C-alpha positions as CSV (number, residue, x, y, z in Angstrom):
1,M,78.0,81.2,114.0
2,M,80.7,82.0,111.4
3,N,83.6,79.7,110.1
4,R,87.3,80.6,110.3
5,T,87.5,81.2,106.8
6,D,84.7,83.7,106.7
7,A,86.1,85.3,109.6
8,R,89.6,85.8,108.4
9,R,87.9,87.1,104.9
10,L,85.8,89.9,107.0
11,V,88.9,91.0,109.1
12,R,90.9,91.1,105.6
13,S,88.2,93.0,103.8
14,R,89.5,96.4,105.7
15,G,88.6,98.6,103.0
16,F,85.8,100.5,105.3
17,G,86.4,103.9,106.7
18,Q,87.9,105.8,103.8
19,G,86.4,109.1,102.7
20,A,84.2,109.9,105.6
21,R,87.3,108.8,108.0
22,T,84.9,106.9,109.8
23,S,86.3,104.1,112.1
24,G,86.4,100.6,110.3
25,A,86.2,98.9,113.3
26,A,83.1,100.9,114.6
27,L,81.6,99.1,111.5
28,I,81.4,95.9,113.3
29,S,79.6,95.5,116.6
30,V,81.4,94.5,119.9
31,L,79.5,91.4,119.6
32,G,80.8,90.9,115.8
33,W,84.4,91.4,117.1
34,R,84.1,88.9,119.6
35,Q,82.8,86.2,117.7
36,I,85.7,87.1,115.3
37,G,88.3,86.5,118.0
38,Q,86.7,83.4,119.4
39,T,86.3,81.9,116.0
40,L,90.0,82.8,115.0
41,Q,91.0,82.3,118.5
42,L,92.7,85.5,118.8
43,S,93.8,86.8,122.4
44,P,92.6,90.1,123.2
45,R,95.9,91.9,122.1
46,E,95.7,90.1,118.5
47,L,92.0,91.2,118.4
48,D,92.9,94.8,119.2
49,V,95.7,94.2,116.1
50,A,92.9,93.1,113.9
51,R,90.7,96.3,114.9
52,G,93.7,98.4,113.9
53,V,94.0,96.9,110.4
54,F,90.7,97.3,109.4
55,D,91.0,100.9,110.6
56,N,93.7,100.7,108.0
57,L,96.3,101.5,110.5
58,T,100.3,100.9,109.4
59,E,102.1,98.5,111.6
60,S,103.9,101.6,113.0
61,A,101.0,103.6,113.9
62,L,99.5,100.5,115.4
63,A,102.6,99.8,117.6
64,A,102.8,103.4,118.7
65,E,98.9,103.5,119.7
66,L,99.4,100.4,121.7
67,R,102.6,101.1,122.8
68,V,104.5,98.1,121.6
69,A,107.3,97.5,118.9
70,P,106.2,97.4,115.5
71,H,107.9,93.5,115.6
72,T,105.2,92.9,118.1
73,I,102.7,94.3,115.8
74,H,104.1,92.3,112.8
75,S,104.1,88.9,115.1
76,H,100.3,89.6,115.9
77,M,99.5,89.8,112.3
78,N,100.9,86.8,111.1
79,R,99.5,84.6,113.9
80,A,96.1,86.5,112.9
81,F,96.2,86.3,109.2
82,L,98.4,83.5,108.1
């Protein structure tokens, strides 16, 4: 099982998916995302935000995709990554 620091580092490294436009989040298995969520004690919605960050989406684009206010995305990001 990965520790909190390793999980945060993995999610923050979101440089995947550039060029071929492959989803960065798709590079991690469902089980891997579940483990990241458990390690960082993220809610399901916060995990959705982490996946969007990994896909290199902006706060505005992610807010539109999840149908929430950009401020909500910002709050989730602060909780997950700080």
